[in-house]
C-alpha positions, -999 to +999 in steps of 0.1 A: +122+090-004+122+054+009+089+037+019+105+025+052+111+062+061+076+071+053+061+044+074+087+040+102+064+054+128+032+037+116+018+009+137-006-003+111+017-005+081+047-028+077+071-025+048+089-056+035+114-054+007+114-083-018+145-098-035+134-087-069+134-050-060+097-048-052+081-038-020+052-054+000+031-032+023+011-051+049-018-030+062-033-042+095-063-024+110-097-032+123-118-009+102-125-012+065-100+003+040-121+026+019-115+047-013-105+078+007-078+058+025-066+045-009-063+080-022-042+090+008-020+059+004-014+067-033-003+102-024+023+088+000+034+062-026+040+090-052+065+106-027+085+074-027+112+065-052+097+031-060+077+026-092+040+018-085+043-014-106+067-028-080+044-024-050+022-051-036-003-045-008-016-071+015-046-062+037-054-077+071-086-057+071-118-056+049-112-039+016-138-018-001-144-028-038-140+008-049-107+011-031-095-021-047-104-009-082-088+024-076-055+009-065-055-017-093-062+010-119-031+028-106-010-004-113-007-015-077-010-052-070-033-065-043-024-097-025-049-119-006 
């Protein structure tokens, strides 16, 4: 499944496809992004057909340190 299809109705997540075949997710929200949110995000990303190494996430919200470690341990890049 394509990530754009997964997040087409989401107001807080934008999907941008990169030229090198990777994908950047931009997550915009007011509340902090915690470990529980990271686990839900990872479940959705496993449903997609894109390898986790090719996914970069940019947050426009505070990011919990445990969530950051969890995502990085699953080979997802975090952009500032």
